[in-house]
C-alpha positions as CSV (number, residue, x, y, z in Angstrom):
1,M,0.0,0.0,0.0
2,H,1.4,3.4,-1.0
3,P,1.5,6.4,1.4
4,G,-1.8,8.4,1.2
5,E,-3.9,5.4,0.1
6,P,-6.9,4.5,2.2
7,R,-5.9,2.0,5.0
8,L,-8.0,-0.6,6.7
9,D,-7.6,-0.7,10.5
10,V,-8.6,-4.4,11.0
11,A,-8.4,-4.2,14.8
12,R,-11.1,-1.4,14.8
13,V,-13.1,-3.4,12.2
14,R,-13.1,-6.6,14.3
15,G,-14.4,-4.7,17.3
16,Q,-17.6,-4.2,15.4
17,F,-18.4,-7.9,15.0
18,P,-20.0,-9.6,18.0
19,G,-19.9,-12.9,16.1
20,L,-16.1,-13.1,16.4
21,S,-16.4,-13.8,20.1
22,D,-17.1,-17.5,19.4
23,G,-13.4,-18.1,19.1
24,F,-13.6,-19.7,15.6
25,V,-11.6,-18.6,12.6
26,H,-14.3,-17.7,10.1
27,T,-13.1,-18.5,6.6
28,D,-16.6,-19.2,5.3
29,A,-17.3,-15.7,4.0
30,P,-18.4,-16.8,0.5
31,G,-21.3,-18.6,2.1
32,G,-22.3,-15.5,4.2
33,T,-20.3,-13.0,6.2
34,L,-20.6,-12.2,9.8
35,V,-22.8,-9.2,10.8
36,P,-21.5,-6.0,12.5
37,E,-23.3,-4.6,15.6
38,S,-24.5,-1.6,13.5
39,V,-26.6,-4.0,11.4
40,V,-27.9,-5.9,14.4
41,H,-28.9,-2.6,16.0
42,A,-30.6,-1.2,12.8
43,V,-32.8,-4.3,12.5
44,S,-33.7,-4.5,16.1
45,S,-34.4,-0.8,16.2
46,A,-36.8,-1.1,13.3
47,M,-38.7,-3.8,15.1
48,R,-38.9,-1.8,18.3
49,V,-41.1,0.9,16.8
50,P,-44.4,0.7,14.9
51,V,-43.8,-0.4,11.3
52,A,-46.9,-0.9,9.1
53,N,-47.3,-1.9,5.5
54,R,-46.7,0.7,2.7
55,G,-49.3,3.0,1.3
56,G,-51.0,4.3,4.5
57,V,-51.5,7.9,5.6
58,F,-50.3,7.3,9.2
59,P,-46.8,7.6,10.7
60,S,-45.9,3.9,11.0
61,S,-46.6,3.4,7.2
62,A,-44.5,6.5,6.4
63,R,-41.7,5.0,8.5
64,T,-41.8,1.9,6.3
65,E,-41.6,4.0,3.2
66,G,-38.5,5.5,4.6
67,L,-36.9,2.0,5.2
68,V,-37.6,1.0,1.6
69,A,-36.3,4.2,0.2
70,S,-33.1,4.2,2.3
71,A,-32.4,0.6,1.3
72,R,-32.8,1.3,-2.4
73,A,-30.5,4.4,-2.1
74,A,-27.9,2.4,-0.2
75,V,-27.8,-0.4,-2.8
76,A,-27.7,2.1,-5.6
77,D,-24.6,3.7,-4.0
78,L,-23.0,0.4,-3.5
79,V,-23.1,-0.6,-7.2
80,G,-23.3,2.7,-9.1
81,G,-27.0,2.6,-9.9
82,I,-30.0,4.8,-9.2
83,S,-32.5,4.0,-6.4
84,T,-35.5,3.8,-8.8
85,G,-33.8,1.0,-10.5
86,V,-33.2,-1.1,-7.4
87,V,-35.4,-4.2,-7.1
88,L,-35.4,-5.7,-3.6
89,G,-36.3,-9.3,-2.7
90,P,-35.6,-12.3,-0.5
91,N,-32.5,-13.4,-2.4
92,T,-30.9,-13.1,-5.8
93,T,-32.1,-16.6,-6.9
94,S,-35.7,-15.6,-6.6
95,L,-35.1,-12.3,-8.2
96,T,-33.3,-13.8,-11.1
97,Y,-36.1,-16.2,-11.7
98,A,-38.5,-13.3,-11.7
99,I,-36.4,-11.3,-14.2
100,A,-35.9,-14.4,-16.4
101,R,-39.7,-15.1,-16.5
102,A,-40.3,-11.5,-17.5
103,L,-37.6,-11.4,-20.1
104,S,-38.4,-14.8,-21.6
105,R,-41.9,-13.5,-22.6
106,T,-40.1,-11.5,-25.4
107,W,-38.0,-14.5,-26.6
108,R,-39.0,-16.4,-29.8
109,Y,-38.1,-19.8,-31.1
110,G,-34.5,-19.9,-32.2
111,D,-33.4,-17.0,-30.1
112,E,-30.2,-17.6,-28.1
113,V,-29.1,-17.3,-24.5
114,V,-25.5,-17.5,-23.4
115,V,-24.6,-18.9,-19.9
116,S,-21.2,-19.9,-18.4
117,R,-20.0,-22.9,-16.6
118,L,-18.2,-20.7,-14.2
119,D,-21.4,-19.4,-12.6
120,H,-23.3,-20.3,-9.5
121,D,-26.4,-22.2,-10.6
122,A,-28.6,-19.3,-9.7
123,N,-27.3,-17.5,-12.7
124,I,-27.6,-20.6,-14.9
125,R,-30.7,-22.6,-14.2
126,P,-33.3,-19.7,-14.5
127,W,-32.0,-18.9,-17.9
128,V,-31.7,-22.5,-19.1
129,T,-35.2,-23.3,-17.8
130,L,-36.9,-20.3,-19.3
131,A,-35.0,-20.6,-22.6
132,E,-36.2,-24.2,-23.0
133,R,-39.8,-23.1,-22.4
134,A,-39.5,-20.4,-25.0
135,G,-37.8,-22.6,-27.5
136,A,-34.6,-20.6,-27.3
137,V,-31.1,-22.1,-27.8
138,V,-28.8,-22.2,-24.8
139,R,-25.1,-21.7,-25.6
140,W,-22.4,-22.4,-23.1
141,A,-19.2,-20.5,-22.3
142,E,-16.6,-22.9,-21.1
143,V,-14.0,-22.7,-18.4
144,D,-10.3,-23.3,-19.0
145,I,-9.9,-26.5,-16.9
146,E,-6.3,-25.8,-16.1
147,T,-6.6,-22.2,-14.9
148,G,-10.3,-21.8,-14.0
149,E,-10.4,-18.8,-16.3
150,L,-13.4,-17.8,-18.4
151,P,-11.8,-16.6,-21.7
152,A,-13.6,-13.6,-23.1
153,W,-12.5,-14.4,-26.7
154,Q,-14.8,-17.4,-26.9
155,Y,-17.8,-15.1,-26.8
156,D,-16.8,-14.0,-30.4
157,D,-18.3,-17.3,-31.5
158,L,-20.9,-17.7,-28.9
159,I,-22.7,-14.4,-29.4
160,T,-24.7,-14.1,-32.6
161,P,-27.4,-11.7,-34.0
162,R,-29.9,-14.1,-32.4
163,T,-28.5,-13.7,-28.9
164,R,-31.0,-12.1,-26.5
165,L,-29.2,-12.4,-23.2
166,V,-25.7,-13.2,-21.8
167,A,-25.5,-14.2,-18.1
168,V,-22.1,-14.1,-16.5
169,T,-20.6,-13.9,-13.0
170,A,-18.4,-11.1,-11.8
171,A,-16.6,-13.5,-9.5
172,S,-16.8,-17.3,-9.0
173,N,-18.2,-18.3,-5.6
174,A,-16.1,-21.5,-5.7
175,I,-12.6,-20.5,-7.0
176,G,-12.7,-16.7,-7.0
177,T,-12.2,-16.2,-10.8
178,R,-13.0,-12.7,-11.9
179,P,-13.7,-12.8,-15.7
180,D,-13.4,-9.8,-18.0
181,V,-17.1,-8.9,-17.7
182,A,-16.8,-5.6,-19.5
183,A,-15.2,-7.3,-22.5
184,I,-18.0,-9.9,-22.6
185,A,-20.7,-7.2,-22.2
186,A,-19.3,-5.2,-25.1
187,R,-19.6,-8.2,-27.3
188,A,-23.2,-8.8,-26.2
189,H,-24.2,-5.1,-26.6
190,A,-22.7,-5.1,-30.1
191,V,-25.6,-7.4,-31.3
192,G,-28.2,-5.8,-29.0
193,A,-28.2,-8.5,-26.4
194,L,-28.8,-7.8,-22.7
195,V,-26.2,-8.7,-20.0
196,Y,-27.2,-10.1,-16.5
197,V,-24.2,-10.0,-14.1
198,D,-24.1,-12.0,-10.8
199,A,-22.0,-9.7,-8.6
200,V,-22.9,-11.5,-5.3
201,Q,-19.3,-12.6,-4.7
202,A,-17.6,-9.6,-6.2
203,A,-19.5,-7.0,-4.1
204,P,-17.8,-7.8,-0.7
205,H,-14.3,-7.4,-2.2
206,V,-14.2,-4.8,-5.0
207,F,-15.7,-1.4,-5.8
208,L,-18.6,-2.1,-8.2
209,D,-19.6,0.1,-11.1
210,R,-22.6,-1.2,-13.0
211,A,-22.0,1.0,-16.0
212,A,-18.3,0.2,-16.3
213,L,-19.1,-3.5,-16.1
214,G,-21.7,-3.1,-18.9
215,A,-24.3,-4.9,-16.8
216,D,-27.9,-4.2,-17.8
217,F,-28.9,-6.1,-14.7
218,L,-26.6,-6.4,-11.7
219,A,-27.5,-8.9,-8.9
220,V,-26.1,-8.7,-5.3
221,S,-27.0,-10.2,-1.9
222,A,-26.5,-8.3,1.3
223,Y,-25.6,-11.4,3.3
224,T,-22.2,-11.5,1.5
225,W,-21.4,-8.0,2.5
226,C,-22.2,-8.0,6.2
227,G,-26.0,-7.5,5.8
228,P,-29.2,-9.5,6.3
229,H,-30.6,-12.1,3.9
230,V,-32.0,-9.6,1.3
231,G,-31.2,-9.7,-2.4
232,A,-31.3,-6.9,-5.0
233,V,-31.1,-6.5,-8.8
234,V,-30.2,-3.2,-10.1
235,A,-31.1,-2.0,-13.7
236,D,-32.0,1.1,-15.6
237,P,-35.6,2.0,-14.6
238,A,-36.5,2.4,-18.3
239,L,-35.4,-1.2,-18.9
240,L,-37.4,-2.5,-16.0
241,A,-40.5,-0.5,-17.3
242,D,-40.4,-2.5,-20.5
243,L,-40.8,-5.8,-18.6
244,D,-44.0,-7.3,-17.4
245,P,-43.4,-9.6,-14.4
246,D,-45.8,-11.9,-12.7
247,R,-47.8,-10.1,-10.0
248,V,-51.2,-10.0,-8.3
249,V,-53.7,-7.6,-9.8
250,P,-54.0,-5.1,-6.9
251,A,-50.1,-4.8,-6.6
252,P,-48.4,-1.5,-7.7
253,D,-47.6,-1.4,-11.4
254,R,-44.8,1.2,-11.0
255,V,-41.1,0.4,-11.2
256,P,-39.4,-1.1,-9.3
257,D,-42.3,-2.2,-7.1
258,R,-43.9,-4.3,-9.8
259,F,-41.1,-6.9,-9.4
260,E,-41.5,-7.2,-5.6
261,T,-44.2,-9.7,-4.8
262,G,-45.7,-10.1,-1.4
263,T,-45.0,-8.3,1.8
264,P,-41.2,-7.9,2.4
265,P,-39.3,-8.0,5.7
266,F,-39.1,-4.3,6.1
267,E,-37.0,-4.5,9.3
268,L,-34.3,-6.3,7.3
269,Y,-34.2,-3.4,4.8
270,A,-32.9,-1.3,7.7
271,G,-30.1,-3.8,7.9
272,V,-29.3,-3.4,4.3
273,T,-28.8,0.3,4.7
274,A,-26.7,-0.3,7.8
275,A,-24.5,-2.8,6.0
276,V,-23.7,-0.4,3.1
277,D,-22.9,2.3,5.7
278,H,-20.6,-0.2,7.5
279,L,-18.7,-0.7,4.3
280,A,-18.6,3.0,3.6
281,G,-17.2,3.6,7.1
282,L,-14.3,1.1,7.0
283,C,-11.8,3.9,6.4
284,E,-12.2,6.5,9.1
285,D,-10.5,9.3,7.2
286,A,-12.6,8.9,4.0
287,T,-14.8,11.9,3.1
288,G,-17.3,12.9,0.5
289,S,-20.6,11.2,-0.5
290,R,-21.4,7.6,0.5
291,R,-20.4,6.5,-2.9
292,D,-17.0,8.3,-2.5
293,R,-16.5,6.7,0.9
294,L,-17.4,3.3,-0.5
295,H,-14.7,3.7,-3.2
296,A,-12.1,4.5,-0.5
297,S,-13.2,1.6,1.7
298,M,-13.4,-1.0,-1.0
299,T,-10.0,0.0,-2.4
300,A,-8.6,-0.5,1.1
301,V,-10.4,-3.8,1.5
302,A,-9.1,-5.1,-1.9
303,A,-5.5,-4.2,-1.0
304,Y,-5.8,-5.7,2.5
305,E,-7.5,-8.9,1.5
306,S,-5.2,-9.4,-1.5
307,S,-2.1,-9.5,0.7
308,L,-3.6,-12.0,3.0
309,F,-5.0,-14.2,0.3
310,E,-1.7,-14.3,-1.7
311,W,0.0,-15.8,1.4
312,L,-2.8,-18.3,1.9
313,D,-3.0,-19.3,-1.8
314,Q,0.8,-19.7,-2.2
315,A,1.2,-21.6,1.0
316,L,-1.5,-24.1,0.1
317,R,-0.2,-24.6,-3.4
318,A,3.2,-25.4,-1.9
319,M,1.8,-28.3,0.1
320,R,2.3,-31.7,-1.6
321,H,-0.8,-33.2,0.0
322,V,-3.1,-30.3,-1.2
323,Q,-4.5,-29.6,-4.7
324,V,-5.9,-26.1,-5.2
325,V,-8.6,-26.0,-7.8
326,G,-7.7,-23.8,-10.8
327,F,-5.2,-20.9,-11.0
328,P,-7.0,-17.8,-12.0
329,E,-5.1,-14.6,-12.6
330,H,-7.6,-12.2,-11.2
331,T,-9.5,-13.4,-8.2
332,T,-11.4,-12.6,-5.1
333,P,-9.9,-14.0,-1.8
334,T,-11.7,-17.4,-2.4
335,L,-10.2,-20.8,-3.2
336,S,-11.2,-24.4,-3.2
337,F,-8.9,-27.3,-2.6
338,T,-8.9,-31.1,-2.2
339,V,-6.8,-33.5,-0.2
340,P,-6.3,-36.8,-1.9
341,G,-7.2,-39.6,0.4
342,M,-9.7,-37.5,2.4
343,R,-13.3,-36.7,1.5
344,P,-14.0,-32.9,1.5
345,R,-16.4,-33.4,4.4
346,Q,-13.7,-35.1,6.4
347,V,-11.3,-32.2,5.7
348,A,-14.0,-29.6,6.7
349,A,-14.7,-31.6,9.9
350,E,-11.1,-31.8,10.9
351,L,-10.7,-28.0,10.3
352,S,-13.8,-27.4,12.4
353,R,-12.3,-29.5,15.2
354,R,-9.4,-27.1,15.0
355,G,-11.7,-24.1,15.3
356,I,-11.9,-23.2,11.6
357,C,-15.2,-22.6,9.7
358,A,-14.8,-23.9,6.1
359,W,-17.4,-25.2,3.6
360,D,-17.3,-28.4,1.7
361,G,-19.3,-29.5,-1.4
362,D,-20.0,-28.0,-4.8
363,F,-21.3,-24.6,-3.4
364,Y,-24.0,-24.6,-6.2
365,A,-21.2,-24.3,-8.7
366,R,-22.3,-27.6,-10.1
367,E,-21.4,-27.0,-13.7
368,L,-17.9,-25.7,-12.9
369,F,-17.0,-28.6,-10.6
370,D,-18.5,-31.1,-13.1
371,A,-16.3,-29.6,-15.8
372,L,-13.2,-29.7,-13.6
373,G,-13.9,-33.2,-12.4
374,V,-14.1,-32.2,-8.8
375,N,-17.6,-33.5,-8.1
376,E,-16.3,-37.0,-8.7
377,L,-14.4,-36.5,-5.4
378,G,-17.5,-35.2,-3.5
379,G,-16.7,-31.6,-4.3
380,A,-14.0,-29.6,-2.5
381,V,-13.2,-27.5,0.6
382,R,-13.6,-23.8,0.2
383,L,-11.8,-21.0,2.1
384,G,-12.8,-17.4,1.7
385,L,-11.6,-14.3,3.5
386,A,-13.4,-11.1,4.5
387,H,-12.2,-7.7,5.7
388,Y,-12.4,-8.9,9.4
389,N,-9.9,-11.7,9.0
390,T,-6.3,-11.3,10.2
391,A,-2.8,-12.4,9.3
392,E,-2.7,-14.4,12.6
393,E,-5.9,-16.3,11.5
394,V,-4.5,-17.0,8.0
395,G,-1.3,-18.3,9.5
396,Y,-3.3,-20.6,11.8
397,V,-5.4,-21.9,8.8
398,I,-2.2,-22.6,6.9
399,D,-0.7,-24.5,9.8
400,S,-4.0,-26.5,10.2
401,V,-4.2,-27.5,6.5
402,A,-0.5,-28.5,6.7
403,A,-1.3,-30.7,9.7
404,L,-3.8,-32.6,7.6
405,R,-0.9,-34.5,6.1
406,G,-0.6,-36.4,9.4
407,A,-4.2,-37.6,9.0
408,L,-3.1,-39.3,5.8
409,V,-0.4,-41.4,7.4
């Protein structure tokens, strides 16, 4: 880090997380981060006062309108959108299905949809399912099985004048790969196709800019950036206005409300706002708008996490009894590995016995692990860092994985 660049004070950050008091090393961030006290307080505070449904002329209803508006504005600041283009929902999977159903009504027999094997299944199956119903052709972008990269050049052949949508991840939830989304989006836009980007795993680690990515739709989940279980899809309001999603007759027809079915957990929306504010406040000396402060914070987060992850990644790759999956050039602080002679569940259990939280399985990256042959082994073990992890913790994880060699004797 160069002088004058924003710096992350990890000791101050850790003091904001009551969940760290359990004594475990939490390297399970890709499956959901811990929650800071500010988010806990925001949610509980929203439940301590009268909160009614929206649309009323009384104070408790107006209070709810404020919770919704604040959450939309916060997500817009996080990703570089505008609040009237922020659709909120229970999770990105449900929202992606809703968008897919609406978009697919415009597809015709012989139209084409491009998905990638790098993605979480939540950004694959909705498109595959709705394409099949519409008679559209599904084309697959393949992963380099040696590196785990998603080469952008292959889209030259995959995208045609019949392509209607390209779905791609901004970061793999299994091996961390960050593909060149902007290059892929440029190819899609050249033929008039729309681009749906899953940024669930990118959002906790990098400063997002929807326009720079070329994302017509950008999906995020607050639970991966220290918030509650709330998803969001951000798009241009004019684009959303062109879509006709499923909804009950009395529901609002305005954008973005027309995409939000049922009564939402308004109290959790308070947590969404608090989580974005948490990220924006990670650098104490950052100034300006919330968007400006997010840029400073996420720049510091990226630098801090990168240094820790480089150590972790290199240390595991140097172990003869460990096989790290893939070798992507640009990555989030996430990796998956296997230990020949041990099932992934055995490895995860042994790490848990040592006080380390680590996931095992395919992490819903079924297509990726099928392509890489990892699912034949029962999946892999995943380690993922967040901005509250420390060098001491990473060192302990490295020592614990190294000690697994003794279990093989």
